[in-house]
N, C-alpha and C positions, 0 to 999 in steps of 0.2 A: 643559605636557607637550611635549617636542620632537617635531617632525614630525607632530603630531596632524592628522588630516584632518577634525576636527569641533571645534566649540566647545560642543557640547551638554553642559551641566554634569552631567547625570545619568550620561552615558556616561563622561566624563572621571573623575568621582569613583569610579565603579565600577571602571574599569580601573586607576586608581592603587592602589586597595585590593588588587586581584588581583596587581598587580606586586609589591607589598609581601609578599603571601602566598607567591607562587610563586618569586620571586627569579630571573627570567630573566637571562641574560647580555646578551641583545639583545632589542629590541622592534621588530617590523616591522608597519607599518600596511599592510594589503592594500588596494590601490586598484582591483583587478580588471583592470588593464591586461594586454594580451598580453605585453608585454616583461617585466613583473614575474613573471608566471606562468611564462614560459619560463625565466627565471633560477632559479626555484624547482624546476622540473622537472629542470633540469641539476644543481642541488645535490642533489636527491633521488636522482638516478642515481649521483652521486659517493659518496654515503654508503651505497648499497645498498638504500635504502628503495624505490626504483623501478628498473625495467629498461626501457630504451627498446627498442621492438619494431621490426620491419622497416618502414622508412619507405615503401617502395614498396607493400608489401602491406597494411600497417596504418598509414597516415600519422597521426602525432600520437598514437599509442597507446602505453600503458605497462602493464607487469605489476607487480603488488604482491603480496607474500606476507605474510599476517599471521602472528602467532605461532601455534604449533601448539595452544596452549591457549586460543585467542581467535578462534573461527571462526563465531560466530553470536550472535544476540541472547540475552541471559541474563534470562529472565523472572523467575527466582527471585531475581535481584539488582536488579530494577527496582522502584523504590518511588514511590508517590504520597505526598508529605509534606504533606498538608493539615493544617490546624490541628486538626480533629477526626477521629478514626479512622473514625467512621461516614460521613464525607464521601467517603472512599476506597472504601468498600463491600467486600463479601465477595469480589469477584473481583480485587482489587488487593492487593499487599503495601503495608503502611503503616509509616511511621516518623514519630515526632514531629519537627517541623521543627527545633527547637532541638538535639535529639540528633543529627539527620542533619547539620546544618551543622557541628556540633562535630566529628563523626567525619570528615566529608569534608575539612574544612579541616586537620585533623591529617594526613590522608593527602596532601593537596596542598601542605602547607607545604614550601617549598624544592624542589618537584618540577621546576621549570624551571631549576635551577642547571646551567650548562654548556649550556643550550638556548636556543632563540629562542622568544619569545612572538609568535605571529601573531594579529593583530586582524582578524577577518573581518566586514565589514558585509554583510548579505544581506537579500533580500526574498523572502517567500513570496507568490507571485502577482506579476503585472506591477507594476513600481514605479509608484506613483501611482494604481493602480486602487482602486475602493471595496473590493475583496476584500483588498488587500495588507496584510500584517503584517510588521513588520521585526524583525530580530534581530542581535545581535553575538555571535559565537562566538570565544572565546580558545582557542587550541590550541598544542601544541608539535609538531604533526605536519604535514609537508609533504603527505602523502597526504590529510589532511583538507582542506587549503587547495585543492588542485587538484580534489578530488572535489566540494567545495562550489561550485567554479566551474562545474561541470557541472550539479549538482542544483538550484541556486538561481539567482536573479538577484543576482549578487554584484558589489559595487563601490561607489565613493564616491558615486554618485548616491543611494544609500540614505540617506546623511547629509543630503543636500539635502532629500529627501522627509520625513525625520524632524524637521528643524529642531531646536527646543529641547524637543520632546515627550519625556515620560518613558514613553510607551506603546511599549515595545520589549521583546523577550525576551532575557534574559541567559543566556548559555551558557558554561560553563567546562569544557574538556576537558583532562585531564592523562594522558599515557600512563603516567607513573610507571614501575613495573617490570613492567607487564602481569601483575600478580600476581592470579590468579583468586580467591584467598581475600580479597583486598581490592578486588574489582571491584564498583563500584556505579554505577547509573544512576538518579539521583534527580530528581524533578520537584516543584517548589514552586509550585502553582497560584496561591496568594495573592500570590506575589512575581514571577510570570512568570519563574521561574529554573529552569535545568536544569544539573546538575553530573554529569559522567561521569569516572570515574577508573579507571585500570588496565586500559583496553582500547584497542585500535587498530583493531578491526573496524568496518566502515562502519555497520552497523545500530545500534551503541552510541555512535558518535562523530560521525556526520554529524547534528548536533543539530537541523538544520532538518527532518529527515525524520519518523520516527514520534514522536520526543520532542516537537517543537514542533507539527508539522502535524496531529497527532492528539491526543496526551495533553494538552498545554497548550491547543491550539486548541479541543478539544472543550469544555473548561471556559470559554474565552473565548466560544465560541458560545452556551453556555447563558446566560452573563451578558449577552451583547449581542444575543441573539435570532437567531442563525444556526446552521449545522450544520457540523461537521468530520467527514467520514465516510471510512471505508476503502473507497473505491469507485473503479472505473474510470468514465470518461465516454467514450461514443462517439456518433458521428452516423451514421445510416443515410440515404444519399441515394438517392431513388427516381429512375427514369428521367426524370421530369419536373423534376428539380432540387430538389424539396422535401427538406429535411433534418430528421429527427426525432432529438432527442438523448435518450439513455438513460443513467442512472447505475446501476451494478450492484455488489453486494457479494458476495464469495465467500471462504470460509475458504481457507487455503493448500492447494495441490494440487488445486484445483477448476477450473483453466483460466482464471484471471482475465486474465493477460497475453495469452493466445491470443485471448480474446474482444475485448480492447481493440484488438487489431491484426488483427482478422479479415479474411480475404480471401474475398469472396463466391464461391460455387460458380460454375463456368463458365456454367451455365444463366442465373444472375442477372447475371453480368458481361456476357454477350452482350446482355441486355436494357438494360444501362446502370446497374445498381445499383453503388453505391460505399459503402465504410465508412471513416469518418474517425476517427482517434484524437485525443481531447482529453487523455486521461490514462489511465494504466495502474494507478494505485494509490490516489490520494487525491483527494477532491472536497470543496471548500468550497462550501456552498450557502446562498443567502440569498433573501429575498423581494424581487423587483424592483419597480420603480415601477409596473409593469403588474399587480402582484399575483401573478404566476407565480413559481415557484421557478427561480432561475438558479444555475448551477454554474460553478466555475473550478477548474482543476488548479493548486494552489499551487506545484508543483514545476516544474523546468526540464529535467529529465532522467529517465532510467530507471535504477533500481538493481535489475537483474533476476537471477534465478537462471540460471546458465549451463547446467549439465547438463540435457539434454533440449531445449535450444533449437537448432533446426536449420532448414535450408532447407525441410524437410518439415513440421515442427511449427509453426514461426512465422518465415517468411522475413522479415517486416518487422522483427521484433526483431533477428534476426541481421544484417540489413543495417545496422541502427542502430549496431551495434558496430564498423563497418568503419573509422571514422576518429575521432580525438580522444576515444577511449574509454580507460577503465582496466579491466583485468581483474584480479580478485583470486582467488588460490588455485586457478588452473587449471593445466593442463599447459603447460610451456614447451618448444616444439618447437625444439631446438637446430640442426636442419639448416637451417631458413630463418628462425629467430628470429621465429616466430609463436606462436599459442596453440591449444590443443585441449582438448576436454572430452568426457566420455562422451555418446554419442548425437548428437554434432555431425555426424559422418559415420562411415563404416565403415573409415576409414584412420588408426588411431592412429599417431603418429610412432614411428619406430624408435629415434631418438636424442633422448632427452628427459629433462626433470626433472619430477618430480611436484609437487604443491602444497606439499610440505614442503621443496622445493629439493633433493631426493635424486635420484640417477640412477634412472630408471624404465624397467622392462621391461614393455611392454604385454602380454606373453604370460604374466606370472606370476599373473594373476587379481586383482591389487590395483587399486583405483581410482586413476587418475592425478590427477583433479580432485577437490577436496572436494565432497561432495554439495550443500553450501550455497555453493559458489563463485559469484562474482558478476561481472557487467559493469556499469559505470557509464558511460552513454552519453548524449550530448546529444539531447534530444527533436527538435531540428531535423534530425537525421539520419534520422528515421523517414519512409519513403516515403509513409505514409498519414496524416501529421500534418495535423490540421484547420487550415484557414485561420483559424479562430477561436481558435487556441491562445493567442495573446497578447491576445485581446480583453479590454479592461478590464471590460466588462460581463459576461463569461462567456457561457454558452449556456443557453437555456431548456430545462428538463427536462420531458419528457412522461411518462416512465415510470421507476419505480425497480424494479430487479430484484434479488431475493435468490436465492441458490442454495447447495446443499450437495451432499454425495456420499452418496446413498442407493440401496441395491441394489433395494429393493422398495417402500418406503413412499410417497415423494413421486412424483407423476406428472411427466411430461416438463415440463409447464408448467401453472400455474393462476393465476388472478387473485383478489385479495382483493375482498371485497364493498364495502369502503369504506376510508378512511384508517386508522381505529383498528384494523380487522381486519388491514390491511397492516402496522401496527406489531407486531401479534401475530405475523404471519407472519415478520417480520424477527427478532423476539425469540426464535423457536424454531429458527432456522437450526442445522443440525447436519450433521456428517459421520460416516460410519462408518469405523473404522480398517480399513486394508487390511493384508494380510500383510506388506507392505514396512515398515509403520510399527511394529508391535508384534507380540507373540506372539498376543494376543487379536484375533480378526477380528470385525468387525461391532459393536464397542463404539461406542455413540452418544456423540459429543462435541459438546456445545452450544457454539456460538460466535455469540451474538446479533449480528446486523448485521455479522458478521465483525470485531467491535470488542473482543472479550473481552480481548486483551492491550493494547489501545490506548486504552480509555476512561479519561479522566483524573479521573473522579469516580464516584460510586455508580451502578451500572447501572440501579437502579430510578429514580433521578432522571433518568438519560439517557433512559429510555423515556418518562417524563413529559414531558420536553422535546420529544421527537418528537410526542407527542399535542398539545402546545401549538402546535407548528409547523403541524400539520394544521388547528387552529382558525384560525390566522392566514391560511392559504392558502384555506380554505373550498372552494368549488366549482372553484377553479383549481389544486387540489392534483394532482400527478402521480398516475397510477394505479399500483398496486403489484402486482407479480407475483412468483412463485417458479418457478425452473427447476431441473431435475435431469437433467443429461446422462448420468447414471451408472446408469440402470436396467439390471439384468442378467438373463440367463436363469438356469436352475437350475445351469448349469455355470460361472457367473461371467463369461460373455461379455457385453460391453456390447451393448445392443440398438440404441441410437441412434448414428448415425455420428459425430456431434460435429464439432469443428473448424469449417470454413467452413459446413457444413450447419446450424450453429446459427442462421444468418441466417434459415432457414425459420421458426424459432420466433420470432425477433425480428419477422419480418414479421407474424405473427399478433398479437403484442403491439402493434405499431403500429396494426394494423387495429382492435384493441379500443380504443385511445386515440382513434381517429377515429370510433368507434361504427359501423364498417363491417361487422362480423360479429357474430353472436349467439354465445352460449356456453351450456353446460349448467350449471345450478346443482347443486352436490354438497354433501356434508357439510362440505367444507373450503374451498369457494369455487367460482369459475367455471372450468370445464375446457373446452377447445376441442371442438367437433364435429370428428371426425377429417377430414372432407372439407374443412375450412377450413385445414388445414396442407398446404402444397404438397410432395408427395413425388416429383414428376416428376423422372426422371433418376437416382433413387437405386437403385443395384444392391443386390441381396440384402436389400431392405427393402420390405415391402408394407403394405397398409392394415391387415391383421390385426395385424401387429406394432405399428404405430402405435396402434391401438386398445388393445392390451395395455398399452402404457406410458403411456396416458392414464387407465387404470383407477384408481379409488380404493378400496382394500381396507379396509372398515370395521373388520375385526378388527385389522389392523395399526395403524390409526389409533386404535383404543381403547387399544392398548398405548402408542402415542405420547402420547396424552392423559395417561396415568399418568406417563410420563417427564417431560412438561412440568410437571405438577403438582409432582412431586418437585423439579425444577429451580427452579421459581418459589418453592419453600419457602425457598431461600437468601436471598431478598430481603425476607422478613418484611413489615412494614407499609409498606415503601417500594415494594412492587409496586403500580403504578397500578391503580385499581379497574377501569379500562377493559379492562386485559389479563385480569384475573380474570374479568370478564364475558365476554370473548371465549373464554376456556377453557371456561366453563360452556356457552356457545352450541355450541362444538364437541362437547362431551360429549352435549348434548341432541340435536344433529343426528345423532349416531352411533347413537342408540337406535332 
């Protein structure tokens, strides 16, 4: 094969087959060099796929608009194509592999005619690290190439790390006609293969992200004895320089990115506390040589939701977007060739185009940026990026935190009694719908471990894998907690201040990991004594309010137990006996 950057026979054979299938006019081997990427960015601008933004205000930044019918992940068209339907489980869509391949290849046949096939070699995790897993993505999109350059470790060193190994993930992406009726994102765990057709939106086409790093990797982790989780990783540094690392999982709209890049309150900053971001979205975790759980962020960038990101809500995230970033489906400010989105600041541009590329009047009540508009930014831009970000060994995890959005049920924070109980706590994670989301308010949506759309196999088997990991870790297992920043009063006002003040809760969690404070045993687990959470310097918040949001209402939890039982019913005999026992313990404790 001409100009090939590898002699790996499995890669060359697979690429030849896909060239024959898709019929590109041109084939380009991506080497990851700055020169090659600059050429592609210039070409993207000449075709209208990209817009170069103001080089003084946003150096190296570009705007990309996706098709109007292609603005989000499509869970209804995302399939796990395992050999047996029962392996995909009740929470995934399933298609038989032979049927899926046949359908997808018919859609992809000749799809690259008149186009270029870009061959992207990439690593999830630092190249050469024990965590690293490698992939090749074929695409006909310049947007995908330059985004993968931000989100992964991309370049020819991947081929050197792979050698002649066949252990790599195959990814084929074809824009086709961006036809939503023929849009599919399919995963073949037994073949380590992902195929995405008829989309150009990042979440469906940057195949290293949720497709590889969660759906395929969760399956690899089960087979190889490690974990791929939808979790942020952060380090809390105490004034004495000690750093404790925490992994945390939250469903969407529960403040995950804000926590990953938390800025300590002034009181804590003055004492010398710091918070370091290792990752904002995905954690790969394995048992280290010392028997502890070690975690690595397999990504190399942030793919964040733009609306709501501001210097007030998340300054570190906003600063991360200021150079070498890509903005998707935001407002284009024509006066100074920059970007804007809702809640960024209170000064919407007067002369602008909206996310559809239409002339936009900020006074007409319409949204300028799509609610799911995005920024793709290099992790290296983040002011609070951990010095351990590229560590091949990862970081040791002391605590795992789950959280949802509950108005009354879950207290501000509680700790599980042990690992199996912690798996139970993770399995029942839930959020209540808000008025913004749907007509019905307060409907409980379960999202176990925040993995519901991302687990690549049967959720019952996934919980069993968690329980087995606990056995491996034994007394070195991280302690498991649940937080709920969203308790409200009867008028729906949030009672806990949230944002940077969430460090006050993390401080208690760390003290529990160090056995430095006691806690009250309740029906649901260990709850703090109110005096052990520091509320010094909090305005409009007193000890009585803190005590109220630490309360465990047995009547509400009895309702919760019924909801859990109903949810568990979906998983039939795949529900691990340990979780059934934990539910029975909860019910007994509530009597």
